[in-house]
C-alpha positions in Angstrom: 60.7 -116.2 78.0 61.8 -115.8 74.4 64.0 -118.9 74.7 61.0 -121.0 76.0 58.8 -119.9 73.1 61.5 -120.6 70.6 62.1 -124.0 72.0 58.4 -124.8 71.8 58.3 -123.7 68.2 61.3 -125.9 67.4 59.7 -128.9 69.0 56.4 -128.4 67.1 58.3 -128.0 63.8 60.4 -131.1 64.5 57.4 -133.1 65.6 55.7 -132.4 62.2 58.6 -134.1 60.4 58.5 -137.1 62.6 54.9 -137.9 62.0 54.0 -140.9 59.8 50.9 -142.6 58.5 49.7 -145.7 60.1 46.9 -148.1 58.9 45.0 -150.6 61.1 45.3 -154.1 59.6 41.9 -155.1 60.9 39.6 -152.2 59.8 41.7 -150.0 57.7 41.6 -146.9 60.0 44.3 -144.3 59.1 46.2 -142.5 61.8 48.8 -139.7 61.4 51.2 -139.3 64.2 54.6 -140.0 65.6 53.5 -143.4 66.7 50.2 -145.3 66.4 47.8 -145.9 69.3 48.1 -149.1 71.2 44.4 -149.7 70.5 42.6 -148.8 67.3 39.8 -146.3 68.2 37.6 -147.7 65.4 37.6 -151.4 65.9 39.5 -151.7 69.3 42.1 -154.1 67.9 45.3 -154.1 69.9 48.7 -153.4 68.2 47.2 -153.7 64.7 48.8 -150.6 63.0 51.4 -150.8 60.3 53.3 -147.9 58.8 52.3 -146.9 55.3 53.4 -144.2 52.8 51.8 -140.8 52.4 50.7 -141.8 48.9 49.0 -145.0 50.1 47.3 -143.1 52.9 46.0 -140.5 50.4 44.8 -143.2 48.1 42.8 -144.8 50.9 41.5 -141.5 52.3 40.5 -139.9 49.1 39.3 -142.8 47.0 35.6 -142.9 46.1 33.8 -145.9 47.3 
């Protein structure tokens, strides 16, 4: 039981380090995860995500328009 809980905790910890920021090249939607979606949930473009840095994602997300 303890080993299973410990293993789940390790996977959650490891998964957090593997997550990256992704930006849709069509609409600019930002996604944070291990890999991007096949289809953008905002504009429905297929395979349109590119990896971006955390700084670039923060600039996009927190900029005043």
